[in-house]
N, C-alpha and C positions, 0 to 999 in steps of 0.2 A: 576533674578537681584536685587545687592540692590541698593539703594535709599539715594541718601546725601539729601535729606527732607530739601532743604531750602525754608524758604518763598519766593515766585516770588516775593514778594514788594521790600525784602530789595535788596541792592545796591552789584555790582558784588564785589566791594572790601571787603563788609563784609563779602560774602560768601568767599570769598579766604582766610578773615583775620583766620575763623571757619575753614575751610578748611587745613589751614596751622599748626592750632594749635594740629591736631592727626598727632600722629608720627607717625602713620601706612602709612601716605603720604610723608613723608622727606624720603623716603630711597634715596641711592646716585645711580645715574642713569648708568650704565656699559657704558663704550665709544662706546663699537660698537653699542648701541642703542641710543646715542646722536648721531653719526656720521650719523647713517640711517635716521635718523627721526628729527635733529635738525637743520634749517635753519643757523648755527652760522657754519657749516662745509660745504658752499659752493665754487666754484668755478666758473666762470664765468654768476654769479646771477642765479645756477643751484644747490640742492642739490647734494651731491658727487655719490647716486647712485638714481638722479632725483626721487625720491619721492613724487608725486604732494600732498601736505599738511604738508609738513616738519613744524614745529613751535619751540618756543620758551617752555620750560617748562612750564612756568607761564600762557602762554597762553593757552597751553594744559589744565591744569587745569582748565581754564574759559570754554573750550567746557564741561568738565566733568559736570561743574556747570549746564551750560546752556543743556545739555543735561539728567541733573540729574542720575548720573550713577558714581556708585564707582569705585573702582580699583581691582577690582578681573582679571582676567588676563583675561577671556573672557568683560571684561565692557572693558579694556584696548583694544582692537581686534574694538570692536563696536563703540567707542569712532574714533579710528585710522580709520577705515574703513568710517564711517560717516565722516571725517574731508577730506579724499583721493577724496570721492564719491562727495562730493560739490563742487568741483574744475572743474569739469565735464573734467579731462584729465587721468582718469585712463585707462591704456589698458591691456589685457590678459596679454602681455609679463612685464608690472611693475609690475601689482598684482603677478604674478607666481615669478619674480626676491626677492620680497617683502617678500611672505611667504616662499620662500628657505632661507632668510636668516633670518627670524623670525622661522623658523621651526628647523634649522639645525645649527645657528652658533649663538643666544642670548646665552646668558647664561644659563643656566635652571631654575633659578625664573623666566628669562621674554620669555622663552622659548615656543610659540604657540604649543598647542596640536590639537587633532580634532576639540573639540567642539571651541575653540578659532577662528580658521578658519574659521568655518561656522559662526560666530559672525561676526567675517571682514566681510566675505561676505554680512550679513545680512545689517552691516553698508553703506558697500559700495552702496547698491540699494536703503536706506532710503536716505543718502549723494545724492546721484544724483535723487532721484524723489523728497524731501522733504526741501531740504536745496534751500532756496529763495537766498544767494548769498552764495559764495566763505566762509566757515566756518574758515579756515587757513588765513584767513585775520585780523582775530577777536585780536585784540591788549589788554591784560586786563590794561594794563596803560592808553589806549585812551577813552576803556568805561567804568572806574572804578565806575564812579559816577552813571551809568544807570543803573537803576532795572532790576533785572533778567530776569523780564515777558516783558520788553521793548524790552531787547537785545533779545529774544526768537524770539518777533516777528518779529524784523530785520533781524535775521539770517533764521528760519525757518518757513515753511509754515503754515498757520493755522488749516490745515489738519493733520500734525504730531502733531501740537501743542494740538489739540482735540483726535487726536487719541491715542499718546503718554504719553501726560503730563496731561491731564486735570484734571483727578483725583489726581494730585498729586498738585494742586494750593493750 
């Protein structure tokens, strides 16, 4: 997986500023992806498709920084999986529904392939096992001044940090 390689001592807002200067990260997200994954599309305080972990794009980008993952399709799948898993609300039915949409209805650039499905499942397991709290509750505006390492210690278990991020500090 590609790494973003942000110094974990910099603030989330500095990392987001650097991230958003990369034109590859600023592509327009298709409507169907926004409907499925963005909480803006909610009725009765629930995401339209009942997908746990739905986030605004800026907050989702903060999770990419938190996990030190890039934007390749399998990395997106992993980040989405960790976010879903950390909610502790993912069921086999919800996962199957999301995968059907992501594999068959998303535009080709966003569509999950076999490798992406594998990484989504790994992400879900990691989110369930290593999330200290619901990662979908990260609000970039609320945590903007926090150093990345403090944010990681707030949302990720020490085991995850040591196993998956220690070599990146």
